[in-house]
Structure formats: C-alpha cells, structure tokens
CHARMM internal coordinates of N, CA and C (Angstrom, degrees):
IC EDIT
DIST 1 N 1 CA 1.4808
DIST 1 CA 1 C 1.5116
ANGL 1 N 1 CA 1 C 109.65
DIST 1 C 2 N 1.3003
ANGL 1 CA 1 C 2 N 118.69
DIHE 1 N 1 CA 1 C 2 N -40.69
DIST 2 N 2 CA 1.4314
ANGL 1 C 2 N 2 CA 125.63
DIHE 1 CA 1 C 2 N 2 CA -174.82
DIST 2 CA 2 C 1.5771
ANGL 2 N 2 CA 2 C 109.78
DIHE 1 C 2 N 2 CA 2 C -73.34
DIST 2 C 3 N 1.3216
ANGL 2 CA 2 C 3 N 116.01
DIHE 2 N 2 CA 2 C 3 N 130.78
DIST 3 N 3 CA 1.4962
ANGL 2 C 3 N 3 CA 122.32
DIHE 2 CA 2 C 3 N 3 CA -176.87
DIST 3 CA 3 C 1.6375
ANGL 3 N 3 CA 3 C 106.11
DIHE 2 C 3 N 3 CA 3 C -107.78
DIST 3 C 4 N 1.3679
ANGL 3 CA 3 C 4 N 119.38
DIHE 3 N 3 CA 3 C 4 N 0.04
DIST 4 N 4 CA 1.4399
ANGL 3 C 4 N 4 CA 121.58
DIHE 3 CA 3 C 4 N 4 CA -173.48
DIST 4 CA 4 C 1.5832
ANGL 4 N 4 CA 4 C 108.26
DIHE 3 C 4 N 4 CA 4 C -80.46
DIST 4 C 5 N 1.2923
ANGL 4 CA 4 C 5 N 111.42
DIHE 4 N 4 CA 4 C 5 N 152.35
DIST 5 N 5 CA 1.4666
ANGL 4 C 5 N 5 CA 119.35
DIHE 4 CA 4 C 5 N 5 CA 172.31
DIST 5 CA 5 C 1.5849
ANGL 5 N 5 CA 5 C 112.56
DIHE 4 C 5 N 5 CA 5 C -125.15
DIST 5 C 6 N 1.2663
ANGL 5 CA 5 C 6 N 120.73
DIHE 5 N 5 CA 5 C 6 N 118.96
DIST 6 N 6 CA 1.4587
ANGL 5 C 6 N 6 CA 122.46
DIHE 5 CA 5 C 6 N 6 CA 0.10
DIST 6 CA 6 C 1.4771
ANGL 6 N 6 CA 6 C 113.30
DIHE 5 C 6 N 6 CA 6 C -71.26
DIST 6 C 7 N 1.3156
ANGL 6 CA 6 C 7 N 114.52
DIHE 6 N 6 CA 6 C 7 N 158.64
DIST 7 N 7 CA 1.4622
ANGL 6 C 7 N 7 CA 119.19
DIHE 6 CA 6 C 7 N 7 CA -177.49
DIST 7 CA 7 C 1.4321
ANGL 7 N 7 CA 7 C 114.40
DIHE 6 C 7 N 7 CA 7 C -60.85
DIST 7 C 8 N 1.2690
ANGL 7 CA 7 C 8 N 117.51
DIHE 7 N 7 CA 7 C 8 N 146.07
DIST 8 N 8 CA 1.5104
ANGL 7 C 8 N 8 CA 121.43
DIHE 7 CA 7 C 8 N 8 CA 177.17
DIST 8 CA 8 C 1.5393
ANGL 8 N 8 CA 8 C 110.42
DIHE 7 C 8 N 8 CA 8 C -76.67
DIST 8 C 9 N 1.3033
ANGL 8 CA 8 C 9 N 116.45
DIHE 8 N 8 CA 8 C 9 N 159.59
DIST 9 N 9 CA 1.4977
ANGL 8 C 9 N 9 CA 122.25
DIHE 8 CA 8 C 9 N 9 CA 176.62
DIST 9 CA 9 C 1.4872
ANGL 9 N 9 CA 9 C 109.96
DIHE 8 C 9 N 9 CA 9 C -56.22
DIST 9 C 10 N 1.3064
ANGL 9 CA 9 C 10 N 113.84
DIHE 9 N 9 CA 9 C 10 N 143.78
DIST 10 N 10 CA 1.4744
ANGL 9 C 10 N 10 CA 120.99
DIHE 9 CA 9 C 10 N 10 CA 176.74
DIST 10 CA 10 C 1.5090
ANGL 10 N 10 CA 10 C 112.34
DIHE 9 C 10 N 10 CA 10 C -72.60
DIST 10 C 11 N 1.2976
ANGL 10 CA 10 C 11 N 116.51
DIHE 10 N 10 CA 10 C 11 N 168.89
DIST 11 N 11 CA 1.4974
ANGL 10 C 11 N 11 CA 119.45
DIHE 10 CA 10 C 11 N 11 CA 179.34
DIST 11 CA 11 C 1.5671
ANGL 11 N 11 CA 11 C 109.76
DIHE 10 C 11 N 11 CA 11 C -64.84
DIST 11 C 12 N 1.3256
ANGL 11 CA 11 C 12 N 119.80
DIHE 11 N 11 CA 11 C 12 N -27.98
DIST 12 N 12 CA 1.4398
ANGL 11 C 12 N 12 CA 121.34
DIHE 11 CA 11 C 12 N 12 CA -177.40
DIST 12 CA 12 C 1.4884
ANGL 12 N 12 CA 12 C 110.28
DIHE 11 C 12 N 12 CA 12 C -85.85
DIST 12 C 13 N 1.3825
ANGL 12 CA 12 C 13 N 119.76
DIHE 12 N 12 CA 12 C 13 N -9.17
DIST 13 N 13 CA 1.4503
ANGL 12 C 13 N 13 CA 119.05
DIHE 12 CA 12 C 13 N 13 CA -177.51
DIST 13 CA 13 C 1.5364
ANGL 13 N 13 CA 13 C 112.30
DIHE 12 C 13 N 13 CA 13 C -72.50
DIST 13 C 14 N 1.2870
ANGL 13 CA 13 C 14 N 119.14
DIHE 13 N 13 CA 13 C 14 N 149.37
DIST 14 N 14 CA 1.5542
ANGL 13 C 14 N 14 CA 122.43
DIHE 13 CA 13 C 14 N 14 CA 176.33
DIST 14 CA 14 C 1.5452
ANGL 14 N 14 CA 14 C 109.29
DIHE 13 C 14 N 14 CA 14 C -59.38
DIST 14 C 15 N 1.3383
ANGL 14 CA 14 C 15 N 116.39
DIHE 14 N 14 CA 14 C 15 N -30.57
DIST 15 N 15 CA 1.4842
ANGL 14 C 15 N 15 CA 117.98
DIHE 14 CA 14 C 15 N 15 CA -177.21
DIST 15 CA 15 C 1.4980
ANGL 15 N 15 CA 15 C 112.76
DIHE 14 C 15 N 15 CA 15 C -101.31
DIST 15 C 16 N 1.3270
ANGL 15 CA 15 C 16 N 116.95
DIHE 15 N 15 CA 15 C 16 N 30.00
DIST 16 N 16 CA 1.5092
ANGL 15 C 16 N 16 CA 122.67
DIHE 15 CA 15 C 16 N 16 CA -178.05
DIST 16 CA 16 C 1.5183
ANGL 16 N 16 CA 16 C 113.68
DIHE 15 C 16 N 16 CA 16 C -51.25
DIST 16 C 17 N 1.3918
ANGL 16 CA 16 C 17 N 119.45
DIHE 16 N 16 CA 16 C 17 N -32.32
DIST 17 N 17 CA 1.3787
ANGL 16 C 17 N 17 CA 122.33
DIHE 16 CA 16 C 17 N 17 CA -179.04
DIST 17 CA 17 C 1.5016
ANGL 17 N 17 CA 17 C 114.38
DIHE 16 C 17 N 17 CA 17 C -67.18
DIST 17 C 18 N 1.3077
ANGL 17 CA 17 C 18 N 117.31
DIHE 17 N 17 CA 17 C 18 N -9.31
DIST 18 N 18 CA 1.4777
ANGL 17 C 18 N 18 CA 121.70
DIHE 17 CA 17 C 18 N 18 CA 177.39
DIST 18 CA 18 C 1.5468
ANGL 18 N 18 CA 18 C 115.97
DIHE 17 C 18 N 18 CA 18 C -80.14
DIST 18 C 19 N 1.4495
ANGL 18 CA 18 C 19 N 112.56
DIHE 18 N 18 CA 18 C 19 N -6.96
DIST 19 N 19 CA 1.4496
ANGL 18 C 19 N 19 CA 116.85
DIHE 18 CA 18 C 19 N 19 CA -177.95
DIST 19 CA 19 C 1.6519
ANGL 19 N 19 CA 19 C 107.82
DIHE 18 C 19 N 19 CA 19 C -70.34
DIST 19 C 20 N 1.2543
ANGL 19 CA 19 C 20 N 114.79
DIHE 19 N 19 CA 19 C 20 N 158.27
DIST 20 N 20 CA 1.5118
ANGL 19 C 20 N 20 CA 117.60
DIHE 19 CA 19 C 20 N 20 CA -175.87
DIST 20 CA 20 C 1.4947
ANGL 20 N 20 CA 20 C 109.91
DIHE 19 C 20 N 20 CA 20 C -81.19
DIST 20 C 21 N 1.3626
ANGL 20 CA 20 C 21 N 113.60
DIHE 20 N 20 CA 20 C 21 N 143.99
DIST 21 N 21 CA 1.4141
ANGL 20 C 21 N 21 CA 119.26
DIHE 20 CA 20 C 21 N 21 CA 178.47
DIST 21 CA 21 C 1.6106
ANGL 21 N 21 CA 21 C 113.23
DIHE 20 C 21 N 21 CA 21 C -76.15
DIST 21 C 22 N 1.2931
ANGL 21 CA 21 C 22 N 113.48
DIHE 21 N 21 CA 21 C 22 N 138.03
DIST 22 N 22 CA 1.4539
ANGL 21 C 22 N 22 CA 116.92
DIHE 21 CA 21 C 22 N 22 CA -176.11
DIST 22 CA 22 C 1.6115
ANGL 22 N 22 CA 22 C 106.49
DIHE 21 C 22 N 22 CA 22 C -111.32
DIST 22 C 23 N 1.2476
ANGL 22 CA 22 C 23 N 116.02
DIHE 22 N 22 CA 22 C 23 N -18.44
DIST 23 N 23 CA 1.4846
ANGL 22 C 23 N 23 CA 119.69
DIHE 22 CA 22 C 23 N 23 CA 174.28
DIST 23 CA 23 C 1.5655
ANGL 23 N 23 CA 23 C 109.30
DIHE 22 C 23 N 23 CA 23 C -151.41
DIST 23 C 24 N 1.2281
ANGL 23 CA 23 C 24 N 116.43
DIHE 23 N 23 CA 23 C 24 N 131.98
DIST 24 N 24 CA 1.4841
ANGL 23 C 24 N 24 CA 122.74
DIHE 23 CA 23 C 24 N 24 CA -176.83
DIST 24 CA 24 C 1.5424
ANGL 24 N 24 CA 24 C 109.39
DIHE 23 C 24 N 24 CA 24 C -127.66
DIST 24 C 25 N 1.2570
ANGL 24 CA 24 C 25 N 112.30
DIHE 24 N 24 CA 24 C 25 N 127.68
DIST 25 N 25 CA 1.4752
ANGL 24 C 25 N 25 CA 122.47
DIHE 24 CA 24 C 25 N 25 CA 178.04
DIST 25 CA 25 C 1.5397
ANGL 25 N 25 CA 25 C 112.29
DIHE 24 C 25 N 25 CA 25 C -128.26
DIST 25 C 26 N 1.2700
ANGL 25 CA 25 C 26 N 114.92
DIHE 25 N 25 CA 25 C 26 N 70.02
DIST 26 N 26 CA 1.4551
ANGL 25 C 26 N 26 CA 117.98
DIHE 25 CA 25 C 26 N 26 CA -175.56
DIST 26 CA 26 C 1.6139
ANGL 26 N 26 CA 26 C 113.69
DIHE 25 C 26 N 26 CA 26 C -61.91
DIST 26 C 27 N 1.3263
ANGL 26 CA 26 C 27 N 114.52
DIHE 26 N 26 CA 26 C 27 N -27.58
DIST 27 N 27 CA 1.4583
ANGL 26 C 27 N 27 CA 118.08
DIHE 26 CA 26 C 27 N 27 CA 176.81
DIST 27 CA 27 C 1.5247
ANGL 27 N 27 CA 27 C 113.44
DIHE 26 C 27 N 27 CA 27 C -68.95
DIST 27 C 28 N 1.3716
ANGL 27 CA 27 C 28 N 114.80
DIHE 27 N 27 CA 27 C 28 N -20.19
DIST 28 N 28 CA 1.4344
ANGL 27 C 28 N 28 CA 120.38
DIHE 27 CA 27 C 28 N 28 CA 174.66
DIST 28 CA 28 C 1.5168
ANGL 28 N 28 CA 28 C 113.79
DIHE 27 C 28 N 28 CA 28 C -107.71
DIST 28 C 29 N 1.3808
ANGL 28 CA 28 C 29 N 117.52
DIHE 28 N 28 CA 28 C 29 N -6.61
DIST 29 N 29 CA 1.4092
ANGL 28 C 29 N 29 CA 122.36
DIHE 28 CA 28 C 29 N 29 CA 168.75
DIST 29 CA 29 C 1.5144
ANGL 29 N 29 CA 29 C 113.46
DIHE 28 C 29 N 29 CA 29 C 86.67
DIST 29 C 30 N 1.3795
ANGL 29 CA 29 C 30 N 118.11
DIHE 29 N 29 CA 29 C 30 N 27.64
DIST 30 N 30 CA 1.5073
ANGL 29 C 30 N 30 CA 117.51
DIHE 29 CA 29 C 30 N 30 CA 177.79
DIST 30 CA 30 C 1.5660
ANGL 30 N 30 CA 30 C 108.79
DIHE 29 C 30 N 30 CA 30 C -150.17
DIST 30 C 31 N 1.3035
ANGL 30 CA 30 C 31 N 111.29
DIHE 30 N 30 CA 30 C 31 N 160.24
DIST 31 N 31 CA 1.4742
ANGL 30 C 31 N 31 CA 123.28
DIHE 30 CA 30 C 31 N 31 CA 173.50
DIST 31 CA 31 C 1.4344
ANGL 31 N 31 CA 31 C 114.44
DIHE 30 C 31 N 31 CA 31 C -134.17
DIST 31 C 32 N 1.3120
ANGL 31 CA 31 C 32 N 123.05
DIHE 31 N 31 CA 31 C 32 N 142.63
DIST 32 N 32 CA 1.4589
ANGL 31 C 32 N 32 CA 123.06
DIHE 31 CA 31 C 32 N 32 CA 175.19
DIST 32 CA 32 C 1.5402
ANGL 32 N 32 CA 32 C 108.81
DIHE 31 C 32 N 32 CA 32 C -103.68
DIST 32 C 33 N 1.3750
ANGL 32 CA 32 C 33 N 114.33
DIHE 32 N 32 CA 32 C 33 N 123.14
DIST 33 N 33 CA 1.4461
ANGL 32 C 33 N 33 CA 119.08
DIHE 32 CA 32 C 33 N 33 CA -179.82
DIST 33 CA 33 C 1.5740
ANGL 33 N 33 CA 33 C 111.56
DIHE 32 C 33 N 33 CA 33 C -88.26
DIST 33 C 34 N 1.1885
ANGL 33 CA 33 C 34 N 119.40
DIHE 33 N 33 CA 33 C 34 N 156.97
DIST 34 N 34 CA 1.5042
ANGL 33 C 34 N 34 CA 126.41
DIHE 33 CA 33 C 34 N 34 CA -178.73
DIST 34 CA 34 C 1.5483
ANGL 34 N 34 CA 34 C 111.89
DIHE 33 C 34 N 34 CA 34 C -56.07
DIST 34 C 35 N 1.3517
ANGL 34 CA 34 C 35 N 117.96
DIHE 34 N 34 CA 34 C 35 N -27.28
DIST 35 N 35 CA 1.4548
ANGL 34 C 35 N 35 CA 121.11
DIHE 34 CA 34 C 35 N 35 CA 177.39
DIST 35 CA 35 C 1.5851
ANGL 35 N 35 CA 35 C 111.30
DIHE 34 C 35 N 35 CA 35 C -82.14
DIST 35 C 36 N 1.2080
ANGL 35 CA 35 C 36 N 120.55
DIHE 35 N 35 CA 35 C 36 N 2.63
DIST 36 N 36 CA 1.4716
ANGL 35 C 36 N 36 CA 130.47
DIHE 35 CA 35 C 36 N 36 CA 175.35
DIST 36 CA 36 C 1.4956
ANGL 36 N 36 CA 36 C 112.05
DIHE 35 C 36 N 36 CA 36 C 86.80
DIST 36 C 37 N 1.2976
ANGL 36 CA 36 C 37 N 120.33
DIHE 36 N 36 CA 36 C 37 N 12.19
DIST 37 N 37 CA 1.3897
ANGL 36 C 37 N 37 CA 123.35
DIHE 36 CA 36 C 37 N 37 CA 175.35
DIST 37 CA 37 C 1.5555
ANGL 37 N 37 CA 37 C 112.30
DIHE 36 C 37 N 37 CA 37 C -81.99
DIST 37 C 38 N 1.3542
ANGL 37 CA 37 C 38 N 116.85
DIHE 37 N 37 CA 37 C 38 N 131.14
DIST 38 N 38 CA 1.4901
ANGL 37 C 38 N 38 CA 118.40
DIHE 37 CA 37 C 38 N 38 CA 167.10
DIST 38 CA 38 C 1.5103
ANGL 38 N 38 CA 38 C 112.33
DIHE 37 C 38 N 38 CA 38 C -90.37
DIST 38 C 39 N 1.2403
ANGL 38 CA 38 C 39 N 115.12
DIHE 38 N 38 CA 38 C 39 N 123.04
DIST 39 N 39 CA 1.4844
ANGL 38 C 39 N 39 CA 122.56
DIHE 38 CA 38 C 39 N 39 CA 179.78
DIST 39 CA 39 C 1.5469
ANGL 39 N 39 CA 39 C 109.32
DIHE 38 C 39 N 39 CA 39 C -106.02
DIST 39 C 40 N 1.3266
ANGL 39 CA 39 C 40 N 117.42
DIHE 39 N 39 CA 39 C 40 N 127.73
DIST 40 N 40 CA 1.4126
ANGL 39 C 40 N 40 CA 123.09
DIHE 39 CA 39 C 40 N 40 CA -178.50
DIST 40 CA 40 C 1.5415
ANGL 40 N 40 CA 40 C 110.31
DIHE 39 C 40 N 40 CA 40 C -101.99
DIST 40 C 41 N 1.3035
ANGL 40 CA 40 C 41 N 113.45
DIHE 40 N 40 CA 40 C 41 N 155.33
DIST 41 N 41 CA 1.4931
ANGL 40 C 41 N 41 CA 120.16
DIHE 40 CA 40 C 41 N 41 CA -178.12
DIST 41 CA 41 C 1.6449
ANGL 41 N 41 CA 41 C 113.08
DIHE 40 C 41 N 41 CA 41 C -59.39
DIST 41 C 42 N 1.3368
ANGL 41 CA 41 C 42 N 111.65
DIHE 41 N 41 CA 41 C 42 N -29.19
DIST 42 N 42 CA 1.5175
ANGL 41 C 42 N 42 CA 116.62
DIHE 41 CA 41 C 42 N 42 CA 178.84
DIST 42 CA 42 C 1.5339
ANGL 42 N 42 CA 42 C 108.48
DIHE 41 C 42 N 42 CA 42 C -77.56
DIST 42 C 43 N 1.2925
ANGL 42 CA 42 C 43 N 123.10
DIHE 42 N 42 CA 42 C 43 N 3.10
DIST 43 N 43 CA 1.5182
ANGL 42 C 43 N 43 CA 129.61
DIHE 42 CA 42 C 43 N 43 CA -176.48
DIST 43 CA 43 C 1.4978
ANGL 43 N 43 CA 43 C 110.13
DIHE 42 C 43 N 43 CA 43 C 77.39
DIST 43 C 44 N 1.3504
ANGL 43 CA 43 C 44 N 124.67
DIHE 43 N 43 CA 43 C 44 N 11.41
DIST 44 N 44 CA 1.4272
ANGL 43 C 44 N 44 CA 121.87
DIHE 43 CA 43 C 44 N 44 CA 171.43
DIST 44 CA 44 C 1.5103
ANGL 44 N 44 CA 44 C 106.94
DIHE 43 C 44 N 44 CA 44 C -78.18
DIST 44 C 45 N 1.3679
ANGL 44 CA 44 C 45 N 117.03
DIHE 44 N 44 CA 44 C 45 N 164.71
DIST 45 N 45 CA 1.4074
ANGL 44 C 45 N 45 CA 122.07
DIHE 44 CA 44 C 45 N 45 CA 174.66
DIST 45 CA 45 C 1.4989
ANGL 45 N 45 CA 45 C 113.38
DIHE 44 C 45 N 45 CA 45 C -139.39
DIST 45 C 46 N 1.2601
ANGL 45 CA 45 C 46 N 115.14
DIHE 45 N 45 CA 45 C 46 N 155.34
DIST 46 N 46 CA 1.4644
ANGL 45 C 46 N 46 CA 121.08
DIHE 45 CA 45 C 46 N 46 CA 174.90
DIST 46 CA 46 C 1.5535
ANGL 46 N 46 CA 46 C 107.56
DIHE 45 C 46 N 46 CA 46 C -124.88
DIST 46 C 47 N 1.3683
ANGL 46 CA 46 C 47 N 118.18
DIHE 46 N 46 CA 46 C 47 N 112.98
DIST 47 N 47 CA 1.4369
ANGL 46 C 47 N 47 CA 122.67
DIHE 46 CA 46 C 47 N 47 CA -176.77
DIST 47 CA 47 C 1.5545
ANGL 47 N 47 CA 47 C 112.86
DIHE 46 C 47 N 47 CA 47 C -80.52
DIST 47 C 48 N 1.2879
ANGL 47 CA 47 C 48 N 118.11
DIHE 47 N 47 CA 47 C 48 N 158.50
DIST 48 N 48 CA 1.3989
ANGL 47 C 48 N 48 CA 120.46
DIHE 47 CA 47 C 48 N 48 CA -174.80
DIST 48 CA 48 C 1.5326
ANGL 48 N 48 CA 48 C 115.15
DIHE 47 C 48 N 48 CA 48 C -60.46
DIST 48 C 49 N 1.3843
ANGL 48 CA 48 C 49 N 113.74
DIHE 48 N 48 CA 48 C 49 N -26.21
DIST 49 N 49 CA 1.4797
ANGL 48 C 49 N 49 CA 114.06
DIHE 48 CA 48 C 49 N 49 CA 175.75
DIST 49 CA 49 C 1.4513
ANGL 49 N 49 CA 49 C 117.36
DIHE 48 C 49 N 49 CA 49 C -84.97
DIST 49 C 50 N 1.3630
ANGL 49 CA 49 C 50 N 117.11
DIHE 49 N 49 CA 49 C 50 N 5.38
DIST 50 N 50 CA 1.5034
ANGL 49 C 50 N 50 CA 122.94
DIHE 49 CA 49 C 50 N 50 CA 179.34
DIST 50 CA 50 C 1.4805
ANGL 50 N 50 CA 50 C 113.87
DIHE 49 C 50 N 50 CA 50 C 98.85
DIST 50 C 51 N 1.2679
ANGL 50 CA 50 C 51 N 120.51
DIHE 50 N 50 CA 50 C 51 N -10.78
DIST 51 N 51 CA 1.4865
ANGL 50 C 51 N 51 CA 122.22
DIHE 50 CA 50 C 51 N 51 CA 175.17
DIST 51 CA 51 C 1.5027
ANGL 51 N 51 CA 51 C 112.97
DIHE 50 C 51 N 51 CA 51 C -60.93
DIST 51 C 52 N 1.3423
ANGL 51 CA 51 C 52 N 117.15
DIHE 51 N 51 CA 51 C 52 N 143.56
DIST 52 N 52 CA 1.4505
ANGL 51 C 52 N 52 CA 119.54
DIHE 51 CA 51 C 52 N 52 CA -178.75
DIST 52 CA 52 C 1.5485
ANGL 52 N 52 CA 52 C 106.22
DIHE 51 C 52 N 52 CA 52 C -110.00
DIST 52 C 53 N 1.2858
ANGL 52 CA 52 C 53 N 119.21
DIHE 52 N 52 CA 52 C 53 N 135.30
DIST 53 N 53 CA 1.3941
ANGL 52 C 53 N 53 CA 124.54
DIHE 52 CA 52 C 53 N 53 CA 171.45
DIST 53 CA 53 C 1.4837
ANGL 53 N 53 CA 53 C 109.90
DIHE 52 C 53 N 53 CA 53 C -107.20
DIST 53 C 54 N 1.3894
ANGL 53 CA 53 C 54 N 118.42
DIHE 53 N 53 CA 53 C 54 N 117.14
DIST 54 N 54 CA 1.4679
ANGL 53 C 54 N 54 CA 123.57
DIHE 53 CA 53 C 54 N 54 CA -174.80
DIST 54 CA 54 C 1.5143
ANGL 54 N 54 CA 54 C 110.00
DIHE 53 C 54 N 54 CA 54 C -61.54
DIST 54 C 55 N 1.3330
ANGL 54 CA 54 C 55 N 117.70
DIHE 54 N 54 CA 54 C 55 N 149.98
DIST 55 N 55 CA 1.4282
ANGL 54 C 55 N 55 CA 121.23
DIHE 54 CA 54 C 55 N 55 CA 173.55
DIST 55 CA 55 C 1.6111
ANGL 55 N 55 CA 55 C 111.12
DIHE 54 C 55 N 55 CA 55 C -47.57
DIST 55 C 56 N 1.2898
ANGL 55 CA 55 C 56 N 113.48
DIHE 55 N 55 CA 55 C 56 N 139.32
DIST 56 N 56 CA 1.4800
ANGL 55 C 56 N 56 CA 118.03
DIHE 55 CA 55 C 56 N 56 CA 179.29
DIST 56 CA 56 C 1.4812
ANGL 56 N 56 CA 56 C 113.53
DIHE 55 C 56 N 56 CA 56 C -131.85
DIST 56 C 57 N 1.2978
ANGL 56 CA 56 C 57 N 117.12
DIHE 56 N 56 CA 56 C 57 N 54.01
DIST 57 N 57 CA 1.4285
ANGL 56 C 57 N 57 CA 123.22
DIHE 56 CA 56 C 57 N 57 CA -176.59
DIST 57 CA 57 C 1.4976
ANGL 57 N 57 CA 57 C 104.38
DIHE 56 C 57 N 57 CA 57 C -72.92
DIST 57 C 58 N 1.3618
ANGL 57 CA 57 C 58 N 118.72
DIHE 57 N 57 CA 57 C 58 N 149.07
DIST 58 N 58 CA 1.3819
ANGL 57 C 58 N 58 CA 123.10
DIHE 57 CA 57 C 58 N 58 CA -178.61
DIST 58 CA 58 C 1.6243
ANGL 58 N 58 CA 58 C 105.57
DIHE 57 C 58 N 58 CA 58 C -68.62
DIST 58 C 59 N 1.3320
ANGL 58 CA 58 C 59 N 115.75
DIHE 58 N 58 CA 58 C 59 N 150.70
DIST 59 N 59 CA 1.4363
ANGL 58 C 59 N 59 CA 122.67
DIHE 58 CA 58 C 59 N 59 CA 179.08
DIST 59 CA 59 C 1.4972
ANGL 59 N 59 CA 59 C 106.85
DIHE 58 C 59 N 59 CA 59 C -72.19
DIST 59 C 60 N 1.3615
ANGL 59 CA 59 C 60 N 119.84
DIHE 59 N 59 CA 59 C 60 N 144.43
DIST 60 N 60 CA 1.4231
ANGL 59 C 60 N 60 CA 121.54
DIHE 59 CA 59 C 60 N 60 CA 176.54
DIST 60 CA 60 C 1.5619
ANGL 60 N 60 CA 60 C 109.51
DIHE 59 C 60 N 60 CA 60 C -67.41
DIST 60 C 61 N 1.3586
ANGL 60 CA 60 C 61 N 118.45
DIHE 60 N 60 CA 60 C 61 N 147.20
DIST 61 N 61 CA 1.3662
ANGL 60 C 61 N 61 CA 123.65
DIHE 60 CA 60 C 61 N 61 CA 177.97
DIST 61 CA 61 C 1.4793
ANGL 61 N 61 CA 61 C 109.66
DIHE 60 C 61 N 61 CA 61 C -68.14
DIST 61 C 62 N 1.3872
ANGL 61 CA 61 C 62 N 115.78
DIHE 61 N 61 CA 61 C 62 N 147.47
DIST 62 N 62 CA 1.4568
ANGL 61 C 62 N 62 CA 119.19
DIHE 61 CA 61 C 62 N 62 CA -179.71
DIST 62 CA 62 C 1.5159
ANGL 62 N 62 CA 62 C 110.23
DIHE 61 C 62 N 62 CA 62 C -62.33
DIST 62 C 63 N 1.3618
ANGL 62 CA 62 C 63 N 113.40
DIHE 62 N 62 CA 62 C 63 N 136.75
DIST 63 N 63 CA 1.4718
ANGL 62 C 63 N 63 CA 118.76
DIHE 62 CA 62 C 63 N 63 CA -179.76
DIST 63 CA 63 C 1.5338
ANGL 63 N 63 CA 63 C 113.01
DIHE 62 C 63 N 63 CA 63 C 84.91
DIST 63 C 64 N 1.2683
ANGL 63 CA 63 C 64 N 118.08
DIHE 63 N 63 CA 63 C 64 N -6.38
DIST 64 N 64 CA 1.5044
ANGL 63 C 64 N 64 CA 120.52
DIHE 63 CA 63 C 64 N 64 CA 177.26
DIST 64 CA 64 C 1.5239
ANGL 64 N 64 CA 64 C 108.61
DIHE 63 C 64 N 64 CA 64 C -74.72
DIST 64 C 65 N 1.2940
ANGL 64 CA 64 C 65 N 116.26
DIHE 64 N 64 CA 64 C 65 N 142.98
DIST 65 N 65 CA 1.4564
ANGL 64 C 65 N 65 CA 120.38
DIHE 64 CA 64 C 65 N 65 CA -176.94
DIST 65 CA 65 C 1.4537
ANGL 65 N 65 CA 65 C 109.72
DIHE 64 C 65 N 65 CA 65 C -106.31
END
COOR INIT
IC SEED 1 N 1 CA 1 C
IC BUILD
C-alpha cells in the first residue's frame, strides 16, 4: 500500500504508527496512515484486517493533577 521510500512500517509492525498520514480529520478525531491503519486521537487504532488496538495513552505521573 505504501509508495514512500524508504517504505513505511506495515500495519503488523510494532512501529506502525510511524507511517505517514494520508488523510487527517482532527475535527472527527482520526487519521488514516499509508499502511491502512486508522489512528484515533485517544491513541486507539483500527487495523486494516479489522483488529482493534485499545488506547494506550501513557499513565499520568504520580502526583500530577
């Protein structure tokens, strides 16, 4: 799917979020990457094969308000 050189990480790669966005809709909270992954503002993902990756925001530091 990716036409970039060097090629972007595949949808199955652990670094799949490093692929380039091809469509961004911040008003709707999502972006489509060139590897077919939909990335949501809450850090959740939808892979091209339909698998869902739960949001994975970093935990807040202790004592942070």
